[in-house]
C-alpha positions, 0 to 999 in steps of 0.5 A, spaced: 260 846 147 254 850 150 251 857 149 250 861 155 243 864 154 244 870 159 251 873 156 249 870 149 256 867 149 258 860 146 262 857 152 265 850 155 264 847 161 270 844 165 268 838 169 261 838 167 259 843 172 256 850 171 260 853 176 266 851 171 263 854 165 268 858 161 267 863 155 270 861 149 275 866 146 276 869 140 283 869 136 285 875 132 282 877 126 276 872 126 271 874 122 266 873 127 265 872 135 263 867 140 260 872 144 254 874 139 254 881 143 260 883 139 257 882 133 250 884 134 250 889 140 246 888 146 242 882 147 246 878 142 243 872 139 238 867 141 239 860 141 233 856 137 236 849 136 242 845 135 243 840 130 249 835 131 252 830 125 257 826 122 258 831 117 266 832 116 268 830 122 262 832 126 260 839 124 254 842 128 249 847 127 247 852 132 240 856 129 240 863 132 235 868 132 236 876 132 231 878 136 231 885 134 231 884 126 228 877 126 234 875 122 236 867 122 243 865 122 246 858 122 253 858 126 257 852 123 261 849 129 266 843 130 267 841 137 274 836 136 275 831 141 281 835 143 283 842 142 279 848 141 272 849 138 273 850 130 269 856 127 267 853 120 262 859 118 256 863 119 251 864 114 245 869 114 238 865 112 236 868 106 228 868 107 226 869 100 230 862 098 229 858 105 221 857 104 217 858 111 224 857 115 221 862 121 216 856 122 221 850 122 219 845 127 226 841 126 232 841 123 237 835 121 244 835 117 246 830 112 252 826 112 255 826 105 254 833 103 252 837 110 246 840 107 240 842 112 233 838 111 228 842 115 221 841 116 215 847 116 208 846 116 206 839 112 213 839 108 220 838 108 225 842 105 233 841 102 237 847 104 244 848 101 245 854 106 253 854 104 252 855 096 252 862 093 247 864 092 243 859 097 239 854 094 232 851 097 227 846 095 221 842 097 223 835 098 216 832 100 209 834 102 205 830 107 197 830 109 198 833 116 203 838 119 210 835 121 211 835 129 218 832 129 224 831 125 230 827 127 236 824 124 238 817 125 245 817 127 245 810 131 242 804 127 246 801 121 241 806 117 246 812 118 250 810 112 244 812 108 243 819 111 237 816 114 232 820 119 225 819 122 219 824 121 212 824 125 206 828 123 199 829 126 193 832 124 190 836 130 183 835 127 183 827 128 185 824 134 190 819 134 192 821 127 200 820 128 204 817 123 211 816 124 216 815 117 223 813 116 227 816 110 233 815 107 237 821 103 241 821 097 245 827 096 250 829 091 253 836 089 247 838 085 241 835 088 237 831 094 232 826 094 229 822 099 226 815 099 221 812 104 224 806 108 218 805 113 212 807 115 208 806 122 201 809 121 198 806 128 194 811 131 200 815 135 198 821 139 202 827 137 210 825 137 214 831 139 221 828 140 224 821 139 230 818 142 233 811 140 235 805 145 239 799 142 
């Protein structure tokens, strides 16, 4: 699934060419539209980030922004191996609950219960955006701002809901630190445990990828 930033519409690409881009159509009675202009008027929504995961058959999150109101929305979508994409839900971010969500530098989704973990400033937060009312709690605070947050879907630690995180203190050169954590999540709470730490004078880490 892709997002057409010009037309503000979710789409798919046939044959992996932009010329083969096709808008995804809505079914009668759908609560929300693949075309965000239909729900939010001219301009639609802006795509901020995307989170892929192993949760519930491979659900993904599209983090969206309303440029008129600055509201943030979480679109929960599954792209199956065959058949049409599935609308799992759409959630308005309650900013009175989700601390500093507007300044988030990264997002992941846990495998076991599909919670969001996001980084903002020097902290990471656990966010149950599906619960009514929504719940968000600070999971950990670091001694420098978080510059990168990414889930581990590739190594043997993926079963532990592992993720990687980097921090950097702009007041000190080569102050980058990289961490690896596991997540314990249940219906009532989340806990993070440090697996490893590399404090080796890195430059500022903005993204990570894995190679086996």
